[in-house]
C-alpha positions in Angstrom: 82.3 181.0 190.4 79.5 179.1 192.1 76.2 177.5 191.1 72.9 177.0 193.0 70.1 175.1 191.4 66.8 174.4 193.3 63.6 172.6 192.4 61.9 175.8 191.2 60.3 177.0 188.0 61.3 180.4 186.5 58.8 182.4 188.6 59.3 180.2 191.7 63.0 181.3 191.8 61.7 184.5 193.3 58.9 183.1 195.4 60.6 180.0 196.8 64.3 180.3 196.1 65.1 183.9 197.0 66.0 183.2 200.7 68.4 180.4 199.9 69.9 182.3 196.9 70.6 185.3 199.1 72.2 183.3 201.8 74.4 181.4 199.4 75.4 184.5 197.6 76.5 186.1 200.9 78.4 182.8 201.7 80.2 183.0 198.4 81.2 186.6 199.0 82.4 185.8 202.5 84.4 182.8 201.2 86.1 184.8 198.4 86.3 188.4 199.4 86.5 188.7 203.2 90.0 189.3 204.6 91.4 186.7 206.9 89.0 184.0 205.8 90.5 180.6 205.1 90.6 179.9 201.3 89.4 176.3 201.7 85.9 177.1 203.0 83.1 174.7 202.3 81.6 177.0 199.6 85.1 177.4 198.0 85.7 173.6 198.0 82.2 172.7 196.8 81.0 175.6 194.6 78.0 173.7 193.3 74.8 173.3 195.3 72.0 171.2 193.7 68.7 170.1 195.1 67.7 166.6 194.3 64.2 166.8 192.7 61.8 164.5 194.5 63.5 165.2 197.8 64.3 168.1 200.1 68.0 167.1 200.0 70.8 169.3 198.7 74.1 168.1 197.3 77.4 170.0 197.6 79.6 169.2 194.6 83.0 170.3 193.3 81.7 170.7 189.7 78.8 170.2 187.5 78.1 167.8 186.0 79.5 165.4 188.5 81.2 162.1 187.6 78.5 159.6 186.8 78.0 156.1 185.4 75.9 155.5 182.3 72.8 153.4 182.6 71.2 152.3 179.4 67.5 151.4 179.2 66.2 150.1 175.9 62.7 150.8 174.4 61.0 147.5 173.7 57.9 146.6 171.6 54.7 146.8 173.6 55.8 149.9 175.6 58.4 148.4 177.9 61.6 150.2 179.1 64.2 147.8 180.3 68.0 147.1 180.5 67.7 144.0 178.5 68.5 144.3 174.7 65.6 143.7 172.4 65.8 141.0 169.8 67.1 142.0 166.3 63.7 141.4 164.7 61.6 143.1 167.3 58.4 144.7 166.0 58.7 148.5 165.6 56.4 150.9 167.5 54.3 153.2 165.4 52.4 156.5 165.7 50.9 159.2 163.5 51.6 162.9 163.9 48.9 165.1 162.5 49.6 168.9 162.4 45.8 169.5 162.1 45.5 168.0 165.6 49.0 168.7 167.1 50.2 166.9 170.1 49.7 169.5 173.0 52.3 170.8 175.4 51.9 169.9 179.1 54.1 171.6 181.7 57.8 172.0 181.3 60.0 175.0 180.9 57.6 177.8 180.1 57.2 181.1 181.9 53.5 181.2 182.5 52.9 179.9 186.1 49.6 178.2 185.3 51.2 176.1 182.6 54.8 175.6 183.8 56.7 173.0 185.7 55.7 169.4 186.6 52.2 168.3 185.6 50.1 165.2 185.5 50.8 163.7 182.0 48.3 160.9 182.0 45.8 162.6 179.7 48.6 163.5 177.3 49.9 159.9 177.3 46.5 158.5 176.5 46.6 160.2 173.1 47.3 157.8 170.2 50.0 160.2 168.9 52.2 159.7 172.0 54.3 156.6 172.4 55.2 155.6 176.0 57.8 153.2 177.3 57.6 152.3 181.0 60.1 150.5 183.3 59.3 148.1 186.0 58.9 149.4 189.5 62.3 150.3 191.0 63.5 148.0 193.8 66.2 150.5 194.9 66.6 154.3 194.5 68.0 155.7 191.3 69.7 159.1 191.1 70.1 160.8 187.7 72.6 163.7 187.8 73.3 165.3 184.4 71.8 165.3 180.9 69.9 162.2 179.8 70.2 161.4 176.1 67.8 159.4 174.0 68.8 157.7 170.8 65.8 156.8 168.5 65.8 154.5 165.5 63.3 156.8 163.8 61.5 156.4 160.5 59.0 158.7 158.8 57.2 158.7 155.5 57.3 162.5 155.5 60.7 164.1 155.7 59.3 167.3 157.4 59.2 166.0 161.0 59.9 166.9 164.6 60.5 164.8 167.7 59.6 165.6 171.2 60.9 163.3 173.9 60.1 163.5 177.6 61.2 161.6 180.7 58.6 161.1 183.4 58.3 159.6 186.9 55.3 157.3 187.5 54.1 157.1 191.0 52.5 154.0 192.6 49.1 155.5 192.0 49.8 155.9 188.3 50.4 159.6 188.1 53.0 160.4 185.5 55.0 163.6 186.2 57.3 165.2 183.7 60.9 165.7 184.7 63.0 166.6 181.7 62.4 166.8 177.9 64.0 167.7 174.6 62.9 168.8 171.1 64.5 168.6 167.7 63.3 169.8 164.3 64.8 167.3 161.8 66.4 168.3 158.5 64.5 166.6 155.6 67.6 164.5 154.7 68.1 163.3 158.3 64.5 162.6 159.4 64.9 158.8 159.1 67.8 157.0 160.8 69.3 157.2 164.3 68.3 160.5 165.9 69.8 161.6 169.2 67.9 164.0 171.5 69.5 165.6 174.5 67.1 166.2 177.4 67.3 169.0 179.9 69.8 168.7 182.7 68.4 166.8 185.6 69.1 166.1 189.3 66.5 163.7 190.5 66.1 160.7 192.7 63.6 158.1 191.6 62.5 156.3 194.8 61.6 152.7 195.4 58.2 151.8 193.9 58.3 154.4 191.2 58.8 153.8 187.5 60.5 155.6 184.7 58.5 156.5 181.6 59.7 157.9 178.3 57.4 159.7 176.0 58.0 160.1 172.2 55.8 162.3 170.0 55.9 164.5 167.0 55.6 167.8 168.8 54.5 169.8 171.9 52.3 172.7 170.6 52.3 175.6 171.3 55.5 175.4 173.3 57.2 174.5 170.1 55.6 175.6 166.9 54.0 172.7 165.1 55.7 171.3 162.0 53.1 171.6 159.2 54.7 168.7 157.3 55.1 170.6 154.1 57.8 172.6 152.3 55.9 175.9 152.8 57.2 178.6 155.2 56.0 177.5 158.6 55.0 181.1 159.5 52.7 181.6 156.5 52.0 178.1 155.2 48.5 176.6 155.1 49.2 173.1 153.8 49.2 170.5 156.6 50.4 166.9 155.9 50.6 164.1 158.6 53.5 161.8 159.0 53.6 158.1 159.9 56.4 157.3 162.3 58.2 154.2 163.4 60.6 153.5 166.3 62.9 150.6 165.8 63.9 148.2 168.6 66.9 145.9 168.7 70.6 145.8 169.7 71.2 149.2 167.9 67.7 150.4 168.3 66.0 153.1 170.5 67.4 153.6 173.9 67.6 156.0 176.9 71.1 156.8 178.4 71.0 158.0 182.0 73.9 159.6 183.9 73.6 158.0 187.3 75.2 158.9 190.5 
């Protein structure tokens, strides 16, 4: 088996990736089916080919995900994202999710070309129902290879709640571009407490001068159907109830775990 993953949306796989995919498919057939070919060809030894988002570089790997080292960044009060551990009594962050004015979806893994892929998230992040935590500017490159995981010390006064979490890259000019995200619909008995959200698999290099930003909100409508906040059937219900949310900070509080190469 082999795997080729490029920096393409669903539709761009045909428009941009077809040439490379065809060549690499033929290389695989040559490596595995041609008589007299050495078994230890490059494609046989490194069956995974992955493009590093943010660059034009490709990596040849023996398997996916590759071996990585965890890097933990904590969410701090005031919207800071840093390796340092917050104090035990740090002030929690707060936001309100209102299904009557649901947090909109911007970019991401959708099929429609006009809406899909990486987008400028600054207007979304300016909304009061979106919490952001941003790192300092990087002084050396950072490569993320695998599936980031976010652990949130989440609280809500309404047990009918969702969480949408997104990792972005902030350029020196302030543009915030989405890279990977995850969504969970919480069971009423598990809406408050430590919630883990797995983000989409990522192969990306954050270059010097950029910053990491984590978004947390109560939804991404209409990509994910909004949670009405009530016990009614979400397909037929009409009652809409908001929820007041908190994110806790501290040694066991909210944090981002990155698989770094």
